[in-house]
Kinemage of the C-alpha trace (Angstrom):
@kinemage 1
@onewidth
@group {chain A} dominant
@subgroup {mainchain}
@vectorlist {calphas} color= white
{ca met a 1} P -6.181 -16.556 19.501
{ca asn a 2} L -4.645 -19.231 17.005
{ca thr a 3} L -1.153 -17.788 15.780
{ca glu a 4} L -1.991 -19.060 12.074
{ca asp a 5} L -5.034 -17.031 12.136
{ca leu a 6} L -3.199 -14.073 13.220
{ca lys a 7} L -0.580 -14.721 10.606
{ca glu a 8} L -3.224 -14.470 7.920
{ca leu a 9} L -4.494 -11.358 9.404
{ca val a 10} L -1.135 -9.920 9.158
{ca lys a 11} L -0.758 -11.025 5.510
{ca asn a 12} L -4.221 -9.343 4.564
{ca gly a 13} L -3.061 -5.996 6.444
{ca leu a 14} L 0.236 -6.221 4.483
{ca ala a 15} L -1.771 -6.705 1.234
{ca ala a 16} L -3.938 -3.783 1.848
{ca gln a 17} L -0.851 -1.499 2.771
{ca gln a 18} L 0.757 -2.496 -0.514
{ca ala a 19} L -2.248 -1.602 -2.505
{ca gly a 20} L -2.399 1.823 -0.593
{ca ser a 21} L 1.154 2.484 -1.124
{ca gln a 22} L 0.366 2.074 -4.980
{ca val a 23} L -2.304 4.530 -4.749
{ca ala a 24} L -0.122 6.764 -2.986
{ca ala a 25} L 2.769 6.740 -5.158
{ca ala a 26} L 0.275 7.413 -8.356
{ca ala a 27} L -1.091 10.508 -6.519
{ca thr a 28} L 2.099 12.011 -5.024
{ca asp a 29} L 3.372 13.946 -8.570
{ca glu a 30} L -0.149 15.248 -9.098
{ca ile a 31} L -0.286 16.747 -5.636
{ca gln a 32} L 2.908 18.065 -5.394
{ca asn a 33} L 2.466 19.886 -8.723
{ca asp a 34} L -0.827 21.475 -7.083
{ca ala a 35} L 1.080 22.801 -4.052
{ca lys a 36} L 2.194 26.483 -4.118
{ca his a 37} L 3.489 27.298 -0.839
{ca pro a 38} L 7.109 26.496 -0.450
{ca glu a 39} L 7.238 24.742 2.868
{ca leu a 40} L 4.249 22.521 1.813
{ca lys a 41} L 6.090 21.630 -1.557
{ca ala a 42} L 9.358 20.709 0.504
{ca ala a 43} L 6.981 18.513 3.130
{ca leu a 44} L 5.277 16.904 0.028
{ca glu a 45} L 8.782 16.206 -1.432
{ca gln a 46} L 10.090 14.801 2.018
{ca gly a 47} L 6.764 12.965 2.413
{ca asn a 48} L 7.170 11.360 -1.113
{ca ala a 49} L 10.594 10.068 -0.219
{ca thr a 50} L 9.355 8.603 3.173
{ca ser a 51} L 6.448 6.861 1.688
{ca lys a 52} L 8.879 4.982 -0.859
{ca glu a 53} L 10.719 3.726 2.294
{ca trp a 54} L 7.263 2.691 3.637
{ca ala a 55} L 6.838 0.803 0.399
{ca lys a 56} L 10.241 -0.850 0.814
{ca arg a 57} L 9.272 -1.791 4.466
{ca ile a 58} L 6.029 -3.096 3.321
{ca glu a 59} L 7.768 -5.337 0.603
{ca arg a 60} L 10.257 -6.602 2.943
{ca ala a 61} L 7.602 -7.700 5.588
{ca ile a 62} L 5.813 -9.440 2.535
{ca ala a 63} L 9.067 -11.188 1.681
{ca glu a 64} L 9.291 -12.456 5.291
{ca ile a 65} L 5.771 -13.494 5.917
{ca gly a 66} L 5.004 -15.006 2.379
{ca glu a 67} L 3.223 -14.219 -0.647
{ca val a 68} L -0.108 -12.160 -0.268
{ca glu a 69} L -3.042 -11.746 -2.503
{ca lys a 70} L -3.326 -8.615 -4.481
{ca gln a 71} L -6.133 -6.250 -3.724
{ca asn a 72} L -7.420 -2.734 -4.069
{ca asn a 73} L -7.262 -0.524 -1.140
{ca glu a 74} L -10.687 1.268 -1.675
{ca ile a 75} L -10.164 3.445 1.198
{ca leu a 76} L -7.318 5.146 -0.142
{ca glu a 77} L -8.578 5.089 -3.511
{ca ala a 78} L -11.732 7.132 -2.383
{ca his a 79} L -9.552 9.294 -0.403
{ca tyr a 80} L -7.390 10.250 -3.348
{ca arg a 81} L -10.719 11.105 -5.402
{ca val a 82} L -12.046 13.383 -2.689
{ca ser a 83} L -8.431 15.049 -2.586
{ca lys a 84} L -8.599 15.393 -6.236
{ca glu a 85} L -12.042 17.064 -5.854
{ca ile a 86} L -10.845 19.525 -3.213
{ca arg a 87} L -7.881 20.771 -5.103
{ca gly a 88} L -10.108 21.241 -8.164
{ca glu a 89} L -12.682 23.114 -6.499
{ca ala a 90} L -10.248 25.541 -4.652
{ca lys a 91} L -10.655 29.346 -5.492
{ca thr a 92} L -7.315 30.285 -4.185
{ca asp a 93} L -3.514 28.789 -3.876
{ca asp a 94} L -3.901 29.170 -0.139
{ca val a 95} L -7.336 27.240 -0.218
{ca arg a 96} L -5.856 24.697 -2.357
{ca asp a 97} L -2.648 24.344 -0.086
{ca leu a 98} L -5.040 24.016 2.925
{ca gly a 99} L -6.770 21.392 1.216
{ca ile a 100} L -3.813 19.463 0.416
{ca ile a 101} L -2.796 19.566 4.006
{ca thr a 102} L -6.284 18.324 5.057
{ca ser a 103} L -6.392 15.507 2.589
{ca gly a 104} L -2.718 14.737 3.611
{ca gln a 105} L -3.414 14.665 7.202
{ca leu a 106} L -6.240 12.238 6.494
{ca ala a 107} L -3.947 9.946 4.604
{ca leu a 108} L -1.304 10.281 7.371
{ca his a 109} L -3.860 9.190 10.012
{ca tyr a 110} L -4.868 6.107 7.766
{ca trp a 111} L -1.236 5.160 7.852
{ca ile a 112} L -0.873 6.041 11.457
{ca ala a 113} L -3.682 3.434 12.228
{ca ser a 114} L -2.467 0.913 9.620
{ca phe a 115} L 1.139 0.692 10.727
{ca gly a 116} L 0.207 0.859 14.485
{ca thr a 117} L -2.312 -2.114 14.020
{ca met a 118} L 0.116 -3.948 11.932
{ca ala a 119} L 2.872 -3.524 14.472
{ca ser a 120} L 0.924 -4.757 17.224
{ca tyr a 121} L -0.531 -7.900 15.330
{ca ala a 122} L 3.072 -8.725 13.749
{ca gly a 123} L 4.591 -8.448 17.229
{ca ala a 124} L 1.955 -10.738 18.584
{ca ala a 125} L 2.452 -13.317 15.533
{ca gly a 126} L 6.029 -13.344 16.513
{ca tyr a 127} L 7.292 -11.019 13.582
{ca glu a 128} L 9.461 -8.983 15.477
{ca gln a 129} L 11.294 -7.237 12.558
{ca ile a 130} L 7.976 -6.332 10.889
{ca ala a 131} L 6.591 -4.988 14.090
{ca gln a 132} L 9.723 -2.682 14.502
{ca glu a 133} L 9.455 -1.522 10.919
{ca met a 134} L 5.755 -0.716 11.384
{ca lys a 135} L 6.577 1.174 14.625
{ca thr a 136} L 9.250 3.245 12.686
{ca ser a 137} L 6.647 4.113 9.936
{ca val a 138} L 4.316 4.970 12.749
{ca asp a 139} L 6.539 7.466 14.162
{ca glu a 140} L 7.557 8.637 10.788
{ca ala a 141} L 3.799 9.391 9.840
{ca lys a 142} L 3.333 11.126 13.187
{ca gln a 143} L 6.171 13.586 12.266
{ca ala a 144} L 4.715 14.345 9.010
{ca asp a 145} L 1.357 15.022 10.504
{ca asp a 146} L 2.776 17.423 12.918
{ca lys a 147} L 4.887 19.394 9.995
{ca his a 148} L 1.548 19.425 8.049
{ca thr a 149} L -0.078 21.186 11.008
{ca glu a 150} L 2.540 23.636 11.532
{ca ile a 151} L 2.405 24.644 7.777
{ca ala a 152} L -1.493 24.967 8.001
{ca lys a 153} L -0.932 27.416 10.912
{ca gln a 154} L 1.657 29.401 9.156
{ca ile a 155} L -0.625 29.856 5.944
{ca leu a 156} L -3.698 30.671 8.327
{ca ser a 157} L -1.557 33.168 10.248
{ca ala a 158} L -0.646 34.975 6.925
{ca lys a 159} L -4.502 35.796 6.277
């Protein structure tokens, strides 16, 4: 594969991540306010801090690779709309919290795939620092996903 074509693909991926990061930042406070379970609230607060670090990594990657075209991230925008509906339709706090966890894990799986793909492509294109930072983000997203699973099990076992 032509390295320049791969570099362009990385730029497009970073632009999508940048747009997704903006969607996530806009949704975070609203979602945190809806959560009731103390451990879920704490996990969401930690997730908010981590996602700010992801945004910084994405911005550093963009600075290294060069300006990217602004775009929307329709995947995360749609996911946010569905998350809002799930939270709005919940009949109890536990159901709402489980819906928040479900939506959060779906978003985390998006980020795991996105960061993993960008790590591979960036490494192949010779952007080793970008690849390393994307791998770090994958690991953090996987840890957050595991934490969400633990909290869901706690909520379910309390029934």
